C-alpha positions as CSV (number, residue, x, y, z in Angstrom):
1,M,12.0,-8.0,-20.2
2,D,9.5,-10.7,-19.3
3,I,9.1,-12.8,-16.1
4,V,9.9,-16.2,-17.6
5,D,13.1,-16.3,-15.6
6,I,11.9,-14.4,-12.6
7,A,8.8,-16.4,-11.5
8,T,9.4,-19.2,-9.1
9,R,7.9,-22.6,-8.7
10,E,8.7,-22.5,-4.9
11,A,5.2,-21.5,-3.8
12,I,3.7,-22.6,-0.6
13,E,0.3,-24.2,-1.1
14,V,-2.6,-25.1,1.3
15,E,-5.9,-26.7,0.6
16,A,-9.1,-24.6,0.9
17,S,-10.5,-27.2,3.4
18,Q,-7.6,-26.7,5.9
19,R,-8.1,-24.6,9.0
20,L,-6.8,-21.1,9.3
21,A,-4.6,-22.1,12.2
22,K,-2.4,-24.0,9.7
23,V,-1.9,-20.9,7.6
24,R,-1.0,-18.8,10.6
25,S,1.6,-21.3,11.6
26,V,3.0,-21.3,8.0
27,F,3.4,-17.5,8.1
28,E,5.0,-17.7,11.6
29,R,7.4,-20.5,10.5
30,E,8.2,-19.7,6.8
31,N,7.4,-15.9,6.6
32,P,6.3,-16.2,3.0
33,K,5.0,-13.2,0.9
34,G,1.8,-15.1,0.3
35,V,0.3,-18.6,0.3
36,I,-1.4,-20.2,-2.7
37,V,-4.8,-21.8,-1.9
38,T,-5.9,-24.8,-4.0
39,E,-9.2,-26.6,-4.1
40,E,-9.1,-30.2,-5.2
41,G,-5.7,-29.6,-6.7
42,E,-6.8,-26.5,-8.7
43,Y,-5.8,-22.9,-8.0
44,A,-8.4,-21.1,-6.0
45,G,-6.8,-17.9,-4.7
46,I,-4.2,-16.5,-2.3
47,I,-3.9,-15.5,1.4
48,T,-1.5,-12.7,2.4
49,E,-0.2,-11.9,5.8
50,Q,-2.3,-8.7,6.1
51,Q,-5.5,-10.8,5.9
52,L,-4.5,-12.5,9.1
53,L,-5.0,-9.2,10.9
54,Q,-8.7,-9.9,10.8
55,S,-8.8,-10.8,14.5
56,H,-12.5,-11.6,14.4
57,V,-11.7,-14.7,12.3
58,E,-11.1,-17.8,14.4
59,D,-8.4,-20.3,13.8
60,G,-11.0,-23.0,13.2
61,T,-12.3,-21.1,10.1
62,K,-11.6,-22.9,6.8
63,V,-9.0,-21.4,4.6
64,G,-11.4,-21.2,1.7
65,A,-13.4,-18.5,3.6
66,M,-10.3,-16.2,3.6
67,I,-9.4,-16.5,-0.1
68,E,-8.5,-13.3,-2.0
69,S,-8.4,-13.0,-5.7
70,A,-5.1,-12.1,-7.4
71,P,-4.3,-11.3,-11.0
72,K,-3.4,-14.4,-13.0
73,I,0.0,-13.9,-14.6
74,E,1.2,-15.6,-17.7
75,R,4.7,-16.8,-17.4
76,A,5.9,-14.9,-20.5
77,S,4.3,-11.6,-19.4
78,D,6.2,-8.3,-19.6
79,V,7.7,-7.1,-16.3
80,R,6.1,-3.7,-16.5
81,E,2.7,-5.1,-17.2
82,V,3.0,-7.5,-14.3
83,A,4.1,-4.6,-12.0
84,R,0.9,-2.8,-13.0
85,M,-1.2,-5.9,-12.4
86,L,0.2,-6.3,-8.9
87,V,-0.3,-2.7,-8.0
88,E,-3.9,-2.7,-9.3
89,G,-4.6,-6.0,-7.6
90,G,-3.4,-4.6,-4.3
91,T,-1.0,-7.5,-3.8
92,K,2.7,-8.2,-3.8
93,V,2.3,-11.8,-4.9
94,A,0.3,-13.5,-7.7
95,P,0.0,-16.9,-9.3
96,V,1.8,-17.7,-12.5
97,F,0.2,-19.8,-15.3
98,E,1.7,-21.5,-18.3
99,N,-0.6,-22.9,-21.0
100,G,-3.6,-22.6,-18.7
101,D,-2.0,-24.5,-15.8
102,H,-0.9,-23.1,-12.5
103,W,2.9,-23.0,-12.7
104,G,4.2,-21.0,-9.8
105,M,4.3,-17.6,-8.2
106,I,5.7,-14.1,-8.9
107,T,6.5,-11.7,-6.2
108,A,7.3,-7.9,-6.0
109,D,10.7,-8.8,-4.6
110,A,11.6,-10.9,-7.7
111,I,10.7,-8.0,-10.0
112,L,12.6,-5.4,-7.9
113,E,15.7,-7.7,-7.9
114,A,15.4,-8.1,-11.7
115,V,15.3,-4.3,-12.4
116,F,17.5,-3.3,-9.4
117,D,20.5,-2.0,-11.5
118,H,18.2,0.4,-13.4
119,L,16.6,2.1,-10.3
120,D,19.4,4.6,-9.9
121,V,17.8,6.8,-12.6
122,L,14.9,7.5,-10.1
123,S,15.3,9.7,-7.0
124,I,13.2,9.0,-3.9
125,D,11.6,12.5,-4.0
126,Q,10.1,11.6,-7.4
127,I,7.9,8.7,-6.1
128,Y,7.7,8.6,-2.3
129,T,4.5,9.3,-0.4
130,D,4.5,12.4,1.7
131,S,1.2,11.8,3.4
132,V,1.9,9.4,6.2
133,V,-0.3,7.7,8.8
134,T,1.6,7.4,12.1
135,V,1.0,6.2,15.7
136,T,2.5,7.2,19.0
137,E,4.4,4.9,21.4
138,D,1.4,4.5,23.6
139,T,-1.1,3.7,20.9
140,N,-2.4,0.2,21.6
141,V,-2.2,-2.8,19.2
142,G,-6.0,-2.8,18.6
143,R,-6.0,0.8,17.4
144,T,-2.9,0.1,15.3
145,I,-4.7,-2.8,13.6
146,N,-7.6,-0.6,12.8
147,L,-5.4,2.0,11.2
148,L,-3.6,-0.6,9.1
149,R,-6.9,-2.0,7.8
150,E,-8.6,1.4,7.2
151,N,-5.7,2.7,5.2
152,G,-4.8,-0.6,3.4
153,I,-1.2,-0.4,4.5
154,S,1.3,-2.8,6.2
155,R,3.5,-0.5,8.3
156,L,3.2,2.6,10.5
157,P,6.0,4.9,11.8
158,V,6.0,5.3,15.5
159,L,6.6,8.7,17.1
160,N,7.4,9.8,20.6
161,E,5.8,12.7,22.5
162,S,8.0,15.2,20.7
163,G,6.9,13.9,17.3
164,K,10.3,12.3,16.6
165,L,10.6,8.9,14.9
166,T,11.4,6.1,17.4
167,G,10.2,2.9,15.7
168,M,8.2,1.1,13.0
169,V,5.4,-1.3,13.5
170,T,4.3,-3.7,10.7
171,T,1.7,-6.3,10.0
172,H,4.2,-9.0,10.6
173,D,5.2,-7.6,14.0
174,I,1.6,-7.6,15.2
175,I,0.9,-11.1,13.9
176,E,4.0,-12.4,15.5
177,V,3.1,-11.1,18.9
178,A,-0.5,-12.1,18.6
179,V,0.4,-15.7,17.7
180,R,3.1,-15.9,20.4
181,D,0.8,-14.5,23.2
182,V,-2.5,-16.0,22.3
183,D,-1.3,-19.5,21.4
184,K,0.8,-20.1,24.5
185,P,-0.7,-22.3,27.2
186,T,-2.9,-20.4,29.6
187,H,-5.7,-21.1,32.0
188,G,-7.7,-18.1,30.9
189,D,-10.3,-17.7,28.2
190,R,-8.8,-17.4,24.7
191,A,-10.9,-14.3,23.8
192,G,-9.7,-12.7,27.0
193,D,-6.1,-13.4,26.0
194,R,-6.7,-11.9,22.6
195,N,-8.2,-8.7,24.2
196,R,-5.1,-8.4,26.3
197,V,-2.9,-8.5,23.2
198,L,-5.0,-5.7,21.7
199,D,-4.3,-3.5,24.7
200,I,-0.5,-3.8,24.4
201,P,1.1,-0.5,23.6
202,V,2.8,-0.4,20.2
203,Y,6.0,0.5,22.0
204,D,6.3,-3.2,23.1
205,V,5.8,-4.4,19.5
206,M,7.6,-2.0,17.3
207,Q,11.0,-2.4,15.6
208,S,13.7,0.0,16.8
209,P,15.9,1.6,15.7
210,V,14.4,2.2,12.3
211,E,16.2,2.0,8.9
212,T,15.7,5.3,7.1
213,V,16.7,6.8,3.7
214,K,17.4,10.4,2.9
215,I,15.0,12.1,0.5
216,D,17.8,13.0,-2.0
217,R,19.0,9.4,-2.4
218,S,18.2,7.2,-5.4
219,V,15.4,4.7,-5.4
220,R,18.0,2.0,-5.9
221,D,19.5,2.9,-2.5
222,A,16.1,2.5,-0.8
223,V,15.3,-0.8,-2.6
224,D,18.7,-2.1,-1.5
225,V,17.7,-1.4,2.2
226,M,14.3,-3.0,1.7
227,L,15.6,-6.2,0.0
228,E,18.5,-6.6,2.5
229,H,16.2,-6.3,5.6
230,D,13.1,-7.8,4.0
231,Y,11.1,-4.6,4.6
232,G,8.0,-3.7,2.6
233,G,8.9,0.0,2.9
234,V,11.2,2.5,4.6
235,V,10.8,5.9,6.2
236,V,12.0,8.8,4.2
237,T,13.7,11.6,6.2
238,P,14.9,15.1,5.3
239,V,18.5,15.6,4.2
240,H,19.8,17.0,7.4
241,E,17.5,15.2,9.9
242,D,17.4,11.6,11.0
243,D,14.4,11.4,13.2
244,V,11.8,13.5,11.3
245,V,9.3,11.7,9.0
246,A,9.2,13.3,5.6
247,G,7.3,10.4,4.1
248,V,7.4,6.7,3.3
249,L,8.6,4.8,0.3
250,T,7.2,1.3,-0.3
251,K,7.8,-1.5,-2.7
252,T,4.4,-0.7,-4.2
253,D,5.6,2.9,-4.9
254,V,8.5,1.5,-6.8
255,L,6.4,-1.0,-8.7
256,R,4.1,1.8,-9.6
257,A,7.0,3.9,-10.9
258,L,8.0,1.0,-13.2
259,T,4.7,1.4,-15.0
260,F,5.0,5.1,-15.6
261,T,4.6,6.0,-19.3
262,E,5.4,8.9,-21.5
263,E,2.0,8.9,-23.3
264,E,0.3,12.2,-24.0
265,Y,-2.7,11.3,-21.9
266,L,-2.7,11.1,-18.1
267,D,-1.5,7.7,-16.8
268,V,-3.9,6.5,-14.1
269,Q,-3.4,3.4,-12.0
270,I,-6.1,1.9,-9.9
271,T,-5.6,-0.2,-6.8
272,N,-8.3,-2.8,-6.1
273,I,-9.7,-2.4,-9.6
274,D,-12.1,-5.3,-9.0
275,L,-14.2,-3.0,-6.8
276,L,-15.3,-0.9,-9.8
277,D,-18.9,-1.5,-10.9
278,T,-20.0,0.8,-13.6
279,L,-17.0,3.1,-13.7
280,Q,-14.4,2.6,-16.5
281,R,-10.7,3.5,-16.4
282,E,-11.2,6.0,-19.3
283,E,-14.0,7.8,-17.4
284,L,-11.8,8.1,-14.3
285,R,-9.0,9.5,-16.3
286,Q,-11.2,12.1,-18.1
287,S,-12.7,13.2,-14.8
288,I,-9.3,13.7,-13.2
289,E,-8.0,15.5,-16.2
290,Q,-10.9,18.0,-16.0
291,V,-10.0,18.8,-12.4
292,V,-6.3,19.2,-13.3
293,E,-7.2,21.6,-16.1
294,K,-8.5,24.1,-13.5
295,Y,-4.9,24.9,-12.7
296,Q,-3.0,25.3,-15.9
297,Q,0.4,25.7,-14.2
298,M,0.2,22.3,-12.7
299,S,1.6,19.4,-14.6
300,V,0.6,15.9,-13.5
301,Q,3.2,13.1,-13.9
302,H,1.0,10.3,-12.5
303,A,-2.4,9.7,-10.9
304,H,-3.2,6.8,-8.5
305,V,-6.8,5.9,-7.5
306,R,-7.1,3.5,-4.6
307,F,-10.4,1.8,-3.5
308,Q,-10.8,0.1,-0.2
309,K,-13.9,-1.8,0.8
310,H,-15.4,-1.6,4.4
311,K,-17.7,-4.2,6.0
312,E,-20.6,-1.7,6.3
313,K,-23.3,-2.1,3.6
314,L,-26.5,-0.3,2.5
315,R,-29.0,-2.4,0.7
316,G,-26.2,-4.8,-0.2
317,T,-23.8,-2.1,-1.5
318,P,-20.6,-1.9,0.4
319,L,-19.1,1.3,1.9
320,I,-16.1,2.1,-0.2
321,Q,-13.3,4.5,0.5
322,C,-11.6,6.2,-2.5
323,Q,-8.3,8.1,-2.5
324,I,-7.1,10.0,-5.5
325,R,-3.4,11.0,-5.4
326,L,-1.6,13.1,-8.0
327,R,2.1,13.5,-8.4
328,T,2.7,16.9,-9.9
329,N,5.3,19.6,-10.5
330,R,3.6,21.4,-7.6
331,G,4.0,18.5,-5.2
332,Q,1.6,15.7,-4.2
333,I,-2.2,16.5,-4.1
334,A,-4.9,14.1,-2.9
335,G,-8.6,13.9,-2.3
336,T,-10.3,11.2,-0.2
337,G,-14.0,10.3,0.1
338,E,-16.4,7.5,1.1
339,G,-19.6,6.3,-0.4
340,Y,-21.7,3.3,-1.0
341,G,-20.3,1.8,-4.2
342,A,-17.1,2.8,-6.0
343,D,-18.9,5.3,-8.2
344,S,-20.2,7.3,-5.2
345,A,-16.8,7.1,-3.4
346,F,-14.9,8.3,-6.5
347,R,-17.2,11.3,-7.0
348,V,-16.8,12.4,-3.3
349,A,-13.0,12.0,-3.6
350,L,-12.9,13.8,-6.9
351,D,-14.8,16.8,-5.4
352,R,-12.3,16.9,-2.5
353,L,-9.4,16.7,-5.0
354,E,-10.9,19.6,-7.0
355,R,-11.2,21.8,-3.9
356,N,-7.6,21.0,-2.9
357,V,-6.4,21.9,-6.5
358,L,-8.3,25.2,-6.4
359,E,-6.9,25.9,-2.9
360,L,-3.4,25.3,-4.2
361,K,-4.1,27.6,-7.1
362,G,-5.3,30.3,-4.8
363,T,-2.3,29.9,-2.5
364,R,0.1,30.2,-5.5
365,S,-1.8,33.3,-6.7
366,D,-1.5,34.9,-3.2
367,E,2.2,34.1,-3.1
368,Q,2.7,35.7,-6.6
369,Y,0.7,38.8,-5.5
370,E,2.7,39.1,-2.3
371,G,5.9,38.9,-4.3
372,Q,4.8,41.6,-6.7
373,L,3.8,43.8,-3.8
374,L,7.2,43.3,-2.0
375,R,9.0,44.2,-5.2
376,K,7.1,47.4,-5.6
377,L,7.7,48.3,-2.0
378,N,11.4,47.7,-2.4
379,R,11.4,50.3,-5.2
380,L,10.1,53.0,-2.9
C-alpha cells in the first residue's frame, strides 16, 4: 500500500517571515497536527505544537527561527516506509512532494486510519511502553513542561497521593491554558503573567477522567480510542484494575510496529536520526546485538534508539541524551545515557543497557537456582 490516496492537500501554511503569535493562534483555533512553513513560496520546514512549549521564545519571534526539519515524503511512497520515516524523524506530520514540488501533507492519523482494520492482529502488550514518566496532581506547569521536553513526549499521566491515576496532561492542554491566561488583557507585566501560569498545579490543567485501555486488548481497540478522541496516546492498565498505570501506548508506538520486519538481523529504529554524526545504523545494530548475545535465552523482537538534543554545549558540541529500548521475550529492557555528541551518548546508554541485561541474566539464574533448591527440599 502506498500513500497516494492517504496524503492530503489540506495543509495549513504560514510564511517564515510571520510572527510566532500567528502560529500560536492557528494552533489554538484550528488544532492542526502541524503547520507547513514556506519561504518565498517554497517549502522550508514545519512547526509542531510541541515546539510551542518553548516558553522562552517570544511571540514576536519570526516563524523561520522555529522551523524543524521533517522527512520529505514522495506521494507514491510505501506506507510502511513512511511510518518508519515519521518515527525516525520524531514527528507525526511531514510534507509530501510530487515530481519535486510540494504537494501536501501526510499525518500519522491518516496512516493509522488506512491500516486500522489490520491492527487487530497485534495486542497492546506486544508494543506498549511500560516505562512511564508521571506527575502528581500538585506538580506545577513549569515542572511539567520540563519533563515533556526532557523526555521528548507529549503527554503525562497524573497520579494522586496514593499513586492512582486521576488525569492526563498533554502538550495541547498546557498551550491552551498558557495562551488563554497570558494573552488575556491585564495590567501586569507579561513575563509576570507567564510565571504565574508556570506555577499553576497540573490538577487545574489536566484532563479527567482518563480514557484507558486494558493490556490484553488489541491495538485496534486502542487506536479506535485515540482516533475517536483525537488523543496522541492512551494509558494502559492491568486487566483487573482501572486506576493503575501499567504503561502507555502512543500513535508512535503503533507506527513503529507497522515497520517491524521478519529479517534475520535485528531491526533497529532511530528517532531523531539527524542527530547522528559519525555513527551509522549498521554500527548501532552490531553494538546492540553484541550486548544481546550476553544473554542467550533473550530473544529481541525490536530495538529502538532515541536521541534528544539539549541546549547545553561543550566546544560547540551539543549535549545529547540517548535511550536504547529493547522489546524481548523477557520483557522490555532499556539503557539511557548522556554525552556531548550522539556517539558519546550512545556509548553511555549502551553500557547501561549491557549492565541491565547482565542484571536480568543474573536474576533469572538466581530464580532458576531457587527453583531447583525448592524442588530438592520438597523431595526430603
